[in-house]
NUNU-309219 format. One record per residue: residue in one letter; x, y negated, z negated of N, C-alpha, C in turn. Coordinates in steps of 0.02 Angstrom, whole numbers, padded with zeros to 5 digits, always signed. Example, Ala and Ser with C-alpha at 12.3 -4.5 7.8 and 13.67 -1.06 7.14 Angstrom:
# residues 2
A+00660+00284-00390+00615+00225-00390+00660+00165-00390S+00642+00112-00354+00684+00053-00357+00645-00002-00394
This chain:
# residues 276
X+03592+13612-04008+03652+13625-03947+03665+13680-03939X+03674+13692-03879+03678+13748-03830+03759+13802-03838X+03739+13856-03858+03801+13910-03878+03808+13902-03785X+03896+13895-03787+03891+13920-03715+03973+13981-03729X+03953+14031-03712+03975+14083-03707+04010+14100-03675X+04057+14128-03650+04079+14160-03590+04086+14230-03580X+04048+14259-03543+04035+14346-03534+04105+14357-03463X+04094+14422-03465+04143+14457-03396+04122+14552-03370X+04065+14572-03414+04055+14627-03409+03977+14632-03372X+03961+14623-03332+03877+14620-03291+03847+14653-03338X+03867+14722-03370+03823+14758-03401+03802+14744-03457X+03850+14706-03486+03833+14688-03560+03754+14654-03579X+03723+14665-03603+03667+14664-03638+03630+14610-03655X+03672+14576-03672+03654+14496-03676+03626+14480-03623X+03629+14512-03542+03635+14486-03516+03573+14507-03459X+03508+14533-03505+03452+14583-03502+03393+14561-03463X+03393+14476-03479+03330+14436-03468+03375+14415-03369X+03429+14432-03368+03444+14422-03281+03455+14490-03262X+03446+14535-03274+03441+14597-03229+03411+14627-03164X+03453+14638-03123+03419+14663-03057+03357+14627-03029X+03367+14578-03022+03307+14538-03019+03268+14538-02948X+03323+14568-02886+03299+14584-02817+03237+14647-02831X+03254+14679-02875+03213+14737-02868+03170+14774-02922X+03168+14710-02994+03116+14718-03046+03131+14653-03086X+03068+14616-03052+03068+14541-03079+03040+14547-03128X+03028+14518-03176+02994+14507-03262+02902+14513-03254X+02861+14506-03191+02803+14516-03200+02754+14543-03247X+02714+14518-03281+02720+14566-03318+02660+14626-03315X+02638+14624-03245+02611+14637-03193+02635+14715-03194X+02708+14734-03177+02732+14760-03149+02776+14833-03201X+02760+14861-03185+02805+14932-03255+02876+14898-03267X+02842+14867-03347+02911+14885-03390+02930+14802-03380X+02851+14774-03356+02889+14681-03357+02896+14657-03422X+02919+14613-03456+02913+14541-03497+02887+14510-03470X+02855+14508-03428+02815+14438-03409+02868+14367-03427X+02943+14386-03409+02983+14306-03425+02965+14267-03361X+02972+14156-03359+02988+14160-03315+03043+14152-03295X+03097+14142-03231+03154+14142-03187+03148+14080-03169X+03197+14021-03179+03199+13966-03140+03278+13990-03113X+03285+13952-03034+03352+13972-02997+03380+13874-02966X+03423+13882-02999+03448+13795-02963+03455+13760-03030X+03491+13742-02994+03500+13644-03058+03432+13601-03078X+03419+13600-03019+03339+13573-03017+03293+13597-03038X+03256+13661-03023+03205+13673-03047+03225+13705-03118X+03310+13718-03147+03299+13737-03204+03315+13669-03271X+03306+13612-03214+03313+13549-03280+03240+13540-03293X+03192+13574-03235+03092+13556-03258+03093+13606-03292X+03132+13688-03285+03105+13706-03359+03137+13707-03428X+03195+13659-03428+03233+13638-03480+03165+13601-03506X+03122+13565-03472+03095+13502-03483+03020+13518-03497X+03014+13560-03486+02923+13601-03480+02906+13644-03560X+02845+13659-03584+02819+13703-03618+02829+13761-03626X+02882+13779-03565+02906+13868-03583+02938+13865-03639X+02944+13903-03667+03027+13926-03738+03056+13937-03683X+03130+13923-03698+03171+13938-03653+03203+13987-03681X+03228+14045-03651+03276+14109-03696+03340+14102-03702X+03375+14071-03653+03431+14092-03628+03453+14038-03540X+03516+14037-03505+03549+14024-03469+03588+14087-03444X+03601+14072-03366+03649+14115-03357+03707+14088-03290X+03750+14057-03269+03788+14039-03213+03853+14002-03224X+03872+13996-03166+03927+13993-03159+03962+13926-03206X+04031+13910-03241+04032+13820-03249+04038+13788-03220X+04034+13763-03159+04018+13685-03169+03930+13697-03154X+03914+13724-03142+03846+13727-03163+03812+13700-03227X+03844+13761-03259+03807+13748-03349+03830+13680-03368X+03884+13657-03323+03929+13611-03357+03875+13529-03324X+03842+13554-03270+03794+13477-03263+03740+13503-03303X+03705+13539-03326+03658+13533-03359+03672+13503-03440X+03735+13478-03455+03773+13465-03493+03684+13412-03567X+03688+13379-03531+03624+13346-03569+03564+13355-03585X+03540+13415-03554+03474+13470-03592+03479+13500-03620X+03547+13532-03628+03576+13592-03641+03600+13571-03719X+03613+13478-03745+03624+13455-03783+03564+13463-03838X+03506+13470-03803+03474+13464-03845+03405+13530-03859X+03465+13581-03846+03418+13656-03847+03495+13702-03880X+03442+13735-03904+03491+13804-03975+03471+13863-03953X+03475+13881-03871+03515+13920-03858+03562+13947-03814X+03571+14018-03802+03637+14035-03752+03640+14007-03715X+03692+13990-03670+03731+13978-03602+03750+14024-03585X+03768+14080-03550+03813+14147-03534+03856+14092-03482X+03930+14082-03468+03934+14063-03412+04004+14151-03406X+03990+14149-03340+04018+14193-03292+04049+14190-03232X+04083+14231-03181+04115+14206-03118+04044+14221-03061X+04032+14187-03009+04010+14227-02985+03986+14302-02946X+04045+14319-02945+04048+14416-02952+03992+14430-02994X+04011+14395-03059+03978+14474-03108+03902+14437-03116X+03896+14359-03092+03824+14356-03075+03777+14390-03052X+03817+14428-02983+03785+14446-02892+03770+14512-02931X+03828+14552-02981+03828+14617-03016+03780+14619-03048X+03735+14561-03068+03703+14566-03127+03639+14555-03118X+03638+14513-03076+03550+14504-03004+03526+14528-02979X+03590+14567-02932+03568+14590-02904+03595+14573-02841X+03593+14517-02831+03603+14458-02757+03653+14417-02767X+03684+14359-02728+03712+14331-02728+03711+14252-02724X+03681+14240-02791+03646+14199-02800+03683+14096-02769X+03654+14069-02731+03682+14010-02692+03674+13967-02749X+03618+13962-02769+03616+13893-02822+03677+13908-02900X+03677+13967-02913+03738+13986-02958+03722+13968-03041X+03663+13965-03049+03629+13960-03115+03550+13974-03107X+03552+14013-03182+03480+14060-03194+03468+14013-03246X+03380+14037-03269+03362+14011-03349+03307+14040-03352X+03306+14077-03421+03242+14123-03423+03218+14083-03482X+03132+14100-03504+03098+14070-03516+03038+14131-03534X+03000+14143-03606+02929+14147-03616+02892+14122-03578X+02828+14159-03566+02756+14108-03541+02747+14095-03587X+02706+14033-03606+02650+13998-03618+02577+14000-03617X+02570+14003-03678+02476+14001-03670+02459+13948-03645X+02414+13989-03565+02386+13936-03522+02317+13905-03530X+02332+13857-03523+02281+13768-03572+02211+13841-03526X+02155+13822-03607+02101+13821-03588+02052+13803-03515X+02026+13825-03469+01989+13784-03432+01940+13756-03435X+01911+13753-03479+01862+13697-03496+01897+13621-03505X+01952+13640-03549+01991+13586-03550+02013+13550-03522X+02052+13602-03458+02087+13573-03377+02044+13519-03367X+01962+13544-03371+01941+13498-03328+01893+13479-03369X+01903+13438-03421+01895+13391-03439+01899+13322-03416X+01975+13348-03437+02051+13266-03403+02043+13289-03328X+02029+13316-03303+02043+13303-03208+01989+13278-03174X+02012+13252-03125+01990+13199-03079+02020+13227-03010X+02040+13287-02983+02048+13302-02926+02071+13379-02941X+02056+13461-02920+02064+13500-02943+02072+13557-02869X+02115+13587-02863+02133+13648-02824+02112+13703-02857X+02070+13726-02789+02047+13800-02808+02072+13851-02784X+02089+13904-02784+02104+13940-02739+02071+14028-02746X+02059+14032-02681+02035+14118-02672+02103+14131-02635X+02106+14205-02677+02140+14219-02617+02194+14234-02587X+02252+14157-02599+02303+14164-02627+02384+14208-02619X+02370+14270-02610+02409+14313-02606+02516+14307-02609X+02533+14275-02570+02567+14243-02541+02592+14204-02593X+02676+14228-02619+02676+14183-02669+02742+14111-02631X+02765+14117-02576+02794+14045-02547+02741+13979-02545X+02660+14007-02527+02615+13980-02514+02595+13961-02564X+02578+13968-02635+02573+13972-02677+02610+13915-02685X+02671+13925-02698+02730+13872-02734+02728+13825-02702X+02697+13827-02630+02689+13764-02581+02641+13733-02636X+02591+13765-02613+02530+13723-02635+02554+13688-02691X+02564+13728-02762+02599+13686-02817+02644+13614-02792X+02666+13632-02770+02741+13559-02748+02690+13515-02717X+02655+13536-02680+02619+13478-02653+02552+13460-02700X+02532+13466-02722+02491+13449-02792+02532+13447-02833X+02572+13443-02860+02597+13369-02892+02637+13333-02872X+02648+13318-02807+02683+13267-02774+02614+13233-02755X+02553+13242-02751+02487+13230-02721+02453+13191-02772X+02458+13209-02820+02394+13188-02890+02357+13201-02879X+02338+13290-02899+02300+13351-02904+02317+13382-02987X+02256+13357-02995+02286+13375-03088+02263+13420-03128X+02266+13479-03080+02278+13555-03098+02266+13588-03041X+02275+13642-03032+02253+13750-03003+02201+13777-03057X+02139+13788-03012+02095+13828-03038+02102+13905-02996X+02122+13966-03030+02126+14041-02998+02083+14082-02977X+02040+14075-02918+01987+14129-02898+02021+14184-02893X+01977+14254-02883+02012+14316-02870+02055+14321-02806X+02107+14390-02808+02165+14376-02757+02220+14357-02748X+02241+14293-02810+02281+14265-02787+02379+14289-02831X+02417+14272-02817+02474+14292-02849+02506+14266-02919X+02540+14278-02944+02567+14270-02997+02588+14202-03015X+02566+14139-03005+02624+14053-02980+02673+14061-03036X+02685+14100-03077+02759+14109-03125+02788+14146-03113X+02764+14220-03029+02828+14234-03008+02898+14202-02994X+02967+14225-02992+03007+14187-02986+02996+14136-02920X+02989+14178-02860+02983+14169-02796+02942+14086-02791X+02897+14095-02811+02850+14032-02820+02874+13978-02851X+02897+13993-02904+02932+13956-02972+02980+13914-02919X+03018+13983-02876+03073+13934-02856+03077+13892-02768X+02971+13887-02765+02982+13883-02665+02930+13815-02716X+02916+13816-02767+02860+13756-02798+02950+13700-02831X+03009+13727-02836+03041+13665-02856+03005+13644-02921X+03006+13698-02947+02995+13685-03033+02917+13674-03056X+02873+13625-02999+02834+13571-03018+02768+13628-03027X+02775+13698-03040+02722+13739-03052+02721+13760-03138X+02800+13742-03161+02787+13720-03208+02779+13665-03257X+02722+13631-03203+02711+13551-03246+02657+13528-03270X+02606+13588-03179+02554+13559-03166+02505+13621-03177X+02467+13604-03227+02425+13650-03266+02378+13696-03221X+02380+13761-03238+02319+13815-03224+02296+13856-03240X+02268+13909-03221+02215+13924-03275+02180+13993-03268X+02154+14049-03240+02091+14071-03201+02034+14049-03199X+01988+14035-03155+01900+14019-03144+01884+14083-03148X+01841+14111-03214+01781+14149-03202+01746+14157-03232X+01691+14179-03237+01680+14217-03165+01682+14201-03075X+01646+14241-03057+01694+14214-02947+01639+14250-02916X+01597+14235-02876+01594+14136-02869+01535+14090-02914X+01545+14134-02978+01482+14077-03019+01529+14016-03056X+01587+14029-03049+01617+13998-03105+01645+13917-03045X+01617+13915-02981+01610+13890-02931+01560+13812-02973X+01503+13860-02965+01436+13808-03000+01445+13802-03076X+01500+13818-03112+01522+13808-03172+01536+13707-03130X+01597+13716-03086+01613+13694-03098+01578+13603-03057X+01535+13612-03007+01490+13575-03003+01461+13575-03041X+01420+13605-03131+01378+13575-03168+01432+13536-03205X+01473+13538-03220+01524+13481-03244+01553+13416-03203X+01522+13421-03173+01523+13329-03130+01583+13333-03070X+01607+13404-03049+01658+13414-02975+01611+13427-02931X+01629+13393-02870+01586+13394-02808+01651+13466-02775X+01630+13528-02757+01652+13589-02724+01656+13564-02665X+01722+13550-02603+01717+13568-02554+01763+13595-02537X+01746+13640-02472+01759+13709-02484+01784+13696-02391X+01860+13701-02406+01904+13696-02333+01895+13759-02274X+01882+13741-02231+01877+13820-02189+01863+13766-02113X+01888+13788-02063+01858+13802-02016+01817+13802-01961X+01775+13853-02014+01694+13870-01993+01646+13820-01964X+01624+13851-01903+01582+13818-01888+01501+13790-01923X+01496+13726-01915+01444+13679-01960+01506+13655-01990X+01527+13638-02035+01593+13632-02079+01585+13579-02062X+01578+13492-02104+01600+13423-02065+01691+13399-02064X+01684+13331-02075+01748+13336-02074+01781+13311-02142X+01830+13309-02114+01867+13290-02226+01854+13215-02233X+01859+13192-02199+01839+13102-02213+01783+13104-02185X+01747+13122-02184+01675+13112-02163+01628+13127-02245X+01671+13175-02301+01650+13208-02342+01659+13166-02403X+01735+13104-02410+01746+13114-02454+01727+13041-02459X+01706+13016-02549+01704+12993-02572+01695+12945-02634X+01720+12887-02634+01785+12850-02668+01759+12850-02758X+01792+12882-02807+01769+12865-02869+01743+12923-02903X+01737+12997-02869+01698+13045-02863+01738+13084-02896X+01729+13156-02919+01774+13189-02945+01766+13263-02907X+01848+13293-02878+01819+13325-02821+01868+13391-02839X+01832+13469-02815+01892+13522-02823+01871+13515-02745X+01950+13523-02737+01945+13566-02669+01960+13644-02660X+01926+13707-02612+01943+13743-02623+01958+13782-02574X+02005+13817-02573+02047+13843-02520+02079+13922-02525X+02073+13960-02467+02056+14007-02458+02136+14017-02441X+02157+14106-02435+02204+14125-02407+02202+14139-02330X+02295+14139-02314+02301+14158-02245+02252+14207-02221X+02240+14190-02159+02203+14231-02104+02133+14234-02120X+02116+14296-02153+02033+14273-02173+02015+14203-02192X+02046+14181-02223+02006+14121-02256+01975+14135-02337X+01920+14093-02346+01858+14095-02380+01794+14127-02373X+01795+14179-02434+01722+14199-02435+01672+14178-02377X+01624+14208-02367+01563+14173-02359+01516+14134-02431X+01564+14198-02476+01518+14178-02552+01520+14104-02557X+01584+14123-02565+01622+14051-02589+01609+13977-02577X+01602+14005-02485+01588+13942-02461+01531+13933-02477X+01502+13957-02477+01393+13947-02474+01385+13922-02567X+01443+13934-02615+01414+13917-02706+01465+13846-02688X+01506+13793-02616+01518+13740-02637+01460+13700-02651X+01491+13642-02620+01414+13583-02608+01428+13557-02546X+01506+13572-02498+01477+13551-02434+01563+13594-02432X+01542+13635-02361+01621+13659-02317+01630+13600-02278X+01717+13576-02267+01748+13502-02224+01805+13559-02187X+01842+13523-02141+01848+13553-02140+01926+13477-02100X+01969+13465-02082+02030+13451-02030+02020+13439-01974X+01997+13381-01936+02019+13395-01887+02073+13407-01846X+02108+13450-01788+02127+13463-01764+02129+13446-01686X+02189+13448-01649+02194+13462-01572+02186+13520-01530X+02154+13506-01493+02133+13559-01474+02170+13631-01464X+02137+13691-01454+02173+13755-01446+02261+13761-01534X+02218+13730-01557+02214+13759-01630+02172+13744-01696X+02158+13804-01712+02122+13811-01746+02133+13808-01830X+02178+13831-01847+02153+13837-01919+02286+13780-01939X+02294+13793-02009+02352+13751-02019+02350+13800-02091X+02414+13809-02085+02438+13847-02151+02425+13833-02193X+02370+13880-02285+02346+13846-02319+02392+13791-02370X+02487+13805-02368+02487+13735-02407+02480+13683-02364X+02478+13651-02302+02484+13614-02273+02427+13582-02258X+02361+13630-02250+02307+13596-02278+02279+13561-02337X+02309+13627-02379+02303+13596-02451+02307+13507-02451X+02405+13518-02446+02421+13432-02437+02374+13371-02415X+02373+13394-02360+02313+13368-02314+02239+13342-02338X+02227+13390-02377+02179+13393-02403+02167+13339-02464X+02229+13349-02505+02271+13329-02579+02271+13240-02567X+02292+13204-02490+02300+13143-02497+02248+13128-02472X+02213+13147-02451+02134+13120-02425+02068+13139-02481X+02116+13141-02539+02092+13155-02613+02089+13103-02650X+02140+13074-02617+02189+13004-02665+02205+13007-02746X+02209+13056-02744+02264+13072-02812+02315+13009-02815X+02388+13015-02763+02438+12986-02756+02447+12991-02843X+02487+12927-02829+02506+12888-02887+02464+12860-02943X+02411+12872-02924+02349+12874-02995+02358+12939-03017X+02354+13000-03016+02346+13068-03022+02387+13063-03089X+02345+13146-03099+02430+13188-03135+02366+13181-03232X+02310+13157-03220+02292+13128-03290+02294+13188-03328X+02284+13272-03310+02291+13306-03340+02356+13347-03338X+02406+13323-03322+02458+13352-03308+02499+13373-03382X+02531+13415-03408+02582+13430-03466+02648+13447-03428X+02697+13418-03479+02761+13435-03447+02790+13511-03517
């Protein structure tokens, strides 16, 4: 059972995992970063508590901590209760959601094992916006994508904003780097996946014409603005597009991903590779 501890001093060292999140996130690539996973809000915290990431502790106002009672009964971690004012001074901003949880990172799955269990994969190149990345993971979870592979230029899926925007689904959809690039795309093809590069470029075919029932597919998504590199498109089996009305040449990458994931038919039967 979690230890519920009341704190009144925002400088209490026991709150260090939650300190100054507005200016010093816990990404390992930042100076002094510790690589902690931070979840915000009851729903996202619940998903963190149910995931494979080792929870370190929680910080929240009393009613939010009490709302997590059933989940906390199964954990032996500290749950710090504070006023909204103490939380705001500790965290560095006013937290409308009223509760945070911190966890250590887990070892990422082996890319070969992830791919072996999957029927539909998302492969990302240059998706550096944390909100887009979080939205892609949320869409992947909803539409039966079995995993996400990260090419060069992608931001950290476990960055606090990505976790929040994904509504915690990034903690359940497995992901791994795909290296080297773009040769990793050839490895995917050799592993039995048909790689479809989503691009509005001339010569691409409508997505609906490229979908083949029952095949294993990796859909390749690029960054906002420049999109996929020529090298990535050349390494795919086919360049595909989402037909759109005149005057509109592209969709937000997360929206385009959602359309593609739906067309590929993951749905209720997807998620074979998911890990809690």
